[in-house]
C-alpha positions as CSV (number, residue, x, y, z in Angstrom):
1,M,-47.5,18.5,-26.0
2,N,-50.7,20.2,-26.1
3,E,-54.2,18.2,-25.7
4,V,-56.5,19.1,-28.9
5,I,-59.9,19.1,-27.8
6,L,-61.4,20.0,-31.0
7,E,-60.1,19.5,-34.5
8,T,-61.7,19.8,-38.1
9,R,-60.2,18.4,-41.3
10,H,-61.1,20.0,-44.6
11,I,-64.8,20.6,-44.2
12,N,-66.7,21.7,-46.9
13,K,-70.8,22.5,-46.8
14,S,-73.1,23.8,-49.6
15,F,-76.8,24.2,-49.6
16,H,-78.8,23.0,-52.4
17,D,-81.8,25.2,-52.6
18,P,-82.7,26.6,-55.1
19,V,-79.3,26.1,-56.3
20,Q,-75.8,24.7,-55.2
21,W,-74.2,27.3,-53.1
22,Q,-71.0,26.5,-51.1
23,V,-71.1,28.2,-47.7
24,L,-67.9,26.6,-46.1
25,K,-65.0,25.8,-47.9
26,D,-61.7,23.7,-46.7
27,I,-62.2,24.7,-42.9
28,T,-59.1,22.9,-41.0
29,F,-57.9,24.2,-37.6
30,T,-57.4,22.6,-34.1
31,V,-58.6,24.2,-30.4
32,D,-56.2,22.8,-27.6
33,K,-57.4,22.1,-24.0
34,G,-57.9,25.3,-22.2
35,E,-58.2,27.4,-25.1
36,F,-60.6,30.5,-25.3
37,V,-61.2,30.8,-29.0
38,T,-63.2,33.4,-30.9
39,V,-64.5,33.1,-34.5
40,V,-65.4,36.5,-35.9
41,G,-66.7,37.4,-39.4
42,R,-69.4,39.6,-40.7
43,S,-72.9,38.2,-41.1
44,G,-73.2,35.6,-44.0
45,C,-69.6,34.7,-43.6
46,G,-70.5,31.1,-42.4
47,K,-69.7,31.4,-38.6
48,S,-73.0,30.1,-37.6
49,T,-73.3,27.4,-40.1
50,L,-69.8,26.2,-38.8
51,L,-71.1,26.5,-35.2
52,Y,-73.7,24.2,-36.0
53,I,-71.6,21.4,-37.7
54,L,-69.0,21.6,-34.4
55,S,-71.9,21.0,-32.6
56,T,-72.7,17.8,-34.4
57,M,-76.0,19.0,-35.0
58,D,-75.5,19.3,-38.9
59,T,-74.0,16.0,-40.0
60,D,-74.7,16.9,-43.9
61,Y,-70.9,18.2,-44.8
62,E,-67.9,16.8,-46.4
63,G,-64.3,16.2,-44.2
64,E,-63.9,15.5,-40.6
65,L,-64.8,16.6,-37.2
66,L,-63.2,15.4,-34.0
67,I,-64.2,16.1,-30.5
68,D,-62.0,15.2,-27.5
69,Q,-60.0,13.1,-30.3
70,E,-63.1,11.1,-31.2
71,V,-64.3,10.9,-34.7
72,M,-67.6,12.5,-35.0
73,T,-68.4,12.3,-38.7
74,R,-70.9,9.6,-39.9
75,R,-72.1,9.0,-36.3
76,K,-75.7,7.8,-35.9
77,E,-77.9,10.6,-34.3
78,A,-78.3,8.9,-30.8
79,V,-74.5,8.5,-30.3
80,L,-74.4,12.2,-31.4
81,A,-77.2,13.2,-29.0
82,R,-75.3,11.4,-26.1
83,I,-72.0,13.1,-27.2
84,R,-73.7,16.5,-27.2
85,N,-74.9,16.3,-23.7
86,E,-71.7,14.6,-22.4
87,K,-68.9,16.5,-24.3
88,I,-70.6,19.8,-25.4
89,G,-71.7,22.7,-23.2
90,F,-73.8,25.3,-24.9
91,V,-74.3,29.2,-24.3
92,F,-76.4,31.4,-26.7
93,Q,-77.5,34.5,-27.5
94,F,-80.9,33.8,-25.8
95,H,-80.5,32.0,-22.4
96,Y,-83.4,29.2,-22.9
97,L,-84.2,28.9,-19.1
98,L,-87.3,27.2,-18.4
99,N,-89.2,29.7,-16.4
100,E,-91.5,27.1,-14.4
101,F,-88.3,25.9,-13.0
102,S,-85.8,27.3,-10.4
103,V,-82.5,28.3,-11.0
104,L,-81.1,25.0,-9.5
105,K,-83.3,22.8,-11.5
106,N,-82.7,24.6,-14.8
107,V,-78.6,23.9,-14.1
108,M,-79.6,20.2,-13.0
109,L,-81.4,19.1,-16.3
110,P,-78.7,18.4,-18.5
111,G,-76.9,16.3,-15.7
112,L,-80.3,14.3,-15.0
113,K,-80.2,13.7,-18.4
114,L,-77.0,12.2,-18.9
115,G,-77.9,10.0,-15.8
116,K,-74.0,9.6,-14.6
117,Y,-74.9,10.7,-11.4
118,T,-77.5,10.4,-8.8
119,A,-80.0,13.2,-8.3
120,A,-78.3,14.3,-5.0
121,E,-74.9,14.5,-6.7
122,V,-76.3,16.2,-9.8
123,E,-77.9,18.7,-7.0
124,H,-74.5,19.1,-5.5
125,R,-72.6,19.6,-8.4
126,A,-75.1,22.3,-9.7
127,M,-74.7,24.4,-6.7
128,E,-70.9,24.3,-7.3
129,K,-71.3,25.5,-11.0
130,L,-73.8,28.1,-9.6
131,K,-71.0,29.4,-7.1
132,M,-68.4,29.6,-9.9
133,V,-70.5,32.1,-11.8
134,D,-71.4,33.6,-8.5
135,V,-75.2,33.3,-8.6
136,H,-75.5,30.4,-6.1
137,H,-77.8,32.9,-3.8
138,L,-80.2,32.6,-6.6
139,A,-80.6,29.0,-6.4
140,H,-84.2,28.3,-5.3
141,K,-85.4,31.6,-7.2
142,R,-87.5,30.7,-10.2
143,A,-85.7,31.6,-13.6
144,N,-88.2,34.4,-14.7
145,L,-87.7,36.3,-11.4
146,I,-84.0,37.0,-12.1
147,S,-82.1,39.9,-14.4
148,G,-80.9,39.2,-17.8
149,G,-77.5,39.1,-16.7
150,E,-78.1,36.8,-14.3
151,K,-79.7,34.3,-16.5
152,Q,-76.9,33.9,-18.7
153,R,-74.7,33.4,-15.9
154,V,-77.2,30.6,-15.1
155,A,-77.0,29.5,-18.8
156,I,-73.1,29.2,-18.5
157,A,-73.6,27.3,-15.2
158,R,-75.7,24.6,-16.9
159,A,-73.6,24.3,-19.7
160,L,-70.8,23.3,-17.2
161,I,-72.6,20.7,-15.2
162,N,-71.4,17.8,-17.2
163,D,-68.1,19.0,-17.1
164,P,-67.9,19.3,-21.0
165,A,-64.8,18.7,-23.3
166,I,-65.5,22.1,-24.7
167,I,-67.9,25.0,-24.0
168,M,-69.4,26.5,-27.3
169,G,-71.0,29.8,-27.5
170,D,-73.5,31.9,-30.0
171,E,-73.2,35.5,-29.4
172,P,-73.6,35.0,-25.9
173,T,-73.0,38.7,-25.1
174,G,-75.2,39.9,-27.9
175,N,-78.2,40.1,-26.0
176,L,-76.4,41.9,-22.8
177,D,-75.4,45.4,-21.9
178,K,-72.0,46.5,-21.4
179,K,-71.7,46.0,-17.9
180,N,-73.3,42.2,-18.1
181,G,-70.9,41.8,-21.5
182,Q,-68.0,42.4,-19.3
183,M,-69.0,39.8,-16.7
184,V,-70.0,37.0,-19.0
185,F,-66.3,37.6,-20.9
186,D,-64.8,37.5,-17.3
187,I,-66.3,34.5,-16.3
188,F,-65.2,32.7,-19.8
189,K,-61.7,34.1,-19.2
190,Q,-61.4,32.6,-15.4
191,L,-63.3,29.2,-16.9
192,A,-60.1,28.9,-19.4
193,E,-57.2,30.4,-17.3
194,V,-58.3,28.7,-13.9
195,F,-59.9,25.9,-14.7
196,K,-58.5,24.9,-17.8
197,Q,-61.9,24.8,-19.5
198,T,-62.0,25.2,-23.6
199,L,-64.2,27.6,-25.3
200,L,-65.0,28.5,-29.0
201,I,-67.3,31.4,-29.2
202,V,-68.8,33.0,-32.0
203,T,-69.1,36.7,-31.6
204,H,-69.5,40.2,-33.5
205,D,-68.1,42.1,-30.3
206,P,-64.6,43.1,-31.6
207,D,-63.7,43.8,-27.7
208,F,-64.5,40.4,-27.0
209,A,-62.8,38.8,-29.3
210,A,-59.5,41.0,-29.1
211,R,-59.5,39.6,-25.5
212,S,-59.8,36.1,-26.1
213,H,-56.7,33.8,-26.4
214,R,-57.0,33.6,-30.3
215,I,-59.3,34.9,-33.0
216,I,-60.4,32.8,-36.1
217,E,-61.4,35.2,-39.0
218,M,-63.9,34.1,-41.6
219,D,-64.7,35.5,-44.8
220,D,-66.9,34.2,-47.7
221,G,-66.8,30.6,-46.0
222,R,-63.1,30.5,-45.6
223,I,-60.5,31.1,-42.7
224,V,-58.7,34.0,-43.7
225,K,-56.7,34.5,-40.5
């Protein structure tokens, strides 16, 4: 039996300013361990709003969210912050690396924050993650001295540092050229198929989505496919 890593149960979300407007309607689905799932749909269909809820950043919704079979709904912010750091890795369109730090230190930061391992262990783990995405040779370079494609691979290594239950991505190839976009896709596919890492990626790129394991298509706040 497949292990469910992410589950939503009848999630509804409305905005109330200036008038009530329902942006998500009865969102119910599951993502299994090792699945590489993409979420697609035209701009304004609710993809980003859904991702914000799935990442536990938005708690103002109806329904239930479970991550790694643990209910997230109605949990205190301090608990959710800990869960986010431990269970969820994030990869965004923009890498959000800290330019004043080395590549290695950028990858280490979420691990140091979690406090589960010693600094030496976190450093070792960070180097292992950098090797997985083939940028370990850049470990001691400052983040502002590497290319855009390299920065996004470093961001993936950073997302992996705490061995998250799931990696969530918001247009992770949206700011990359075709060659680097392909490289990021190949890394995601390897993470899912070799390392059994679960991925949920919002994308506008139909080619990227078509080569993932499963596509969730949204339209007007609903899952239509």
